[in-house]
C-alpha positions in Angstrom: 7.6 106.4 -335.3 7.7 104.2 -332.5 7.3 100.8 -333.5 6.5 99.5 -330.5 3.5 101.1 -327.8 3.0 99.3 -325.1 -0.7 98.2 -324.2 -2.6 97.0 -321.0 -4.0 93.4 -320.4 -7.4 94.6 -320.3 -7.3 96.6 -323.7 -5.9 93.5 -325.3 -8.5 91.2 -323.6 -11.1 93.7 -324.8 -10.1 93.7 -328.7 -11.1 89.8 -328.3 -7.9 89.0 -329.3 -7.2 86.9 -325.9 -10.5 84.6 -327.0 -8.8 83.9 -329.8 -5.4 83.2 -329.1 -6.7 80.7 -326.3 -8.8 79.4 -329.1 -5.7 78.3 -331.3 -3.9 77.3 -328.2 -6.7 75.3 -327.3 -5.8 73.1 -330.4 -2.5 72.6 -328.8 -3.5 71.9 -324.5 -2.0 75.3 -323.7 -3.9 78.7 -322.7 -3.3 82.6 -321.7 -4.6 82.3 -318.2 -5.7 85.9 -317.4 -6.4 86.4 -313.0 -8.2 89.5 -311.9 -8.8 90.2 -308.3 -10.3 93.5 -306.9 -10.9 94.8 -310.7 -7.2 94.9 -311.8 -4.9 92.4 -313.2 -2.5 90.2 -310.6 -0.8 88.2 -313.1 -1.2 86.6 -316.7 0.9 83.2 -317.6 0.8 80.5 -319.9 -0.6 77.2 -318.8 -1.7 73.9 -320.0 -5.4 73.0 -320.3 -7.4 69.6 -321.0 -10.0 71.4 -322.4 -10.5 72.9 -326.0 -12.7 75.8 -326.7 -15.2 77.7 -325.6 -19.0 77.7 -325.3 -20.9 79.2 -328.1 -22.1 82.4 -325.8 -18.0 82.8 -325.3 -17.4 82.6 -328.7 -20.2 84.6 -330.4 -18.8 87.4 -327.9 -15.4 86.7 -329.1 -16.2 87.0 -332.9 -18.1 90.5 -332.3 -15.0 92.0 -329.9 -12.6 90.7 -333.0 -15.1 92.4 -336.1 -15.1 95.7 -333.7 -11.8 95.6 -333.0 -10.9 95.2 -336.8 -13.7 97.9 -338.1 -12.3 100.1 -335.8 -9.4 99.5 -336.9 -8.6 98.4 -340.3 -7.2 101.6 -341.5 -4.5 102.0 -339.4 -3.6 98.4 -339.7 -3.8 98.2 -343.3 -1.3 101.3 -343.2 1.6 100.2 -340.9 1.4 96.8 -342.9 2.5 98.8 -346.1 4.8 101.1 -344.3 
């Protein structure tokens, strides 16, 4: 079994995990910045930020995405955890 499967930034962001990681990083004044131009990811980098947290709409969307990701992948995640 291949232990590492490369994924796109779009897929990672679509799971809600980028939002979740940034929610944690904001506590420390950091964020992962994701720049998109012409429909594609141009650059991803860590940055120092002054803001803390997201607005209610972004949080609601983030929780929905993470919940949907977990619902769709829980069997595989559980299997991998037990390997």
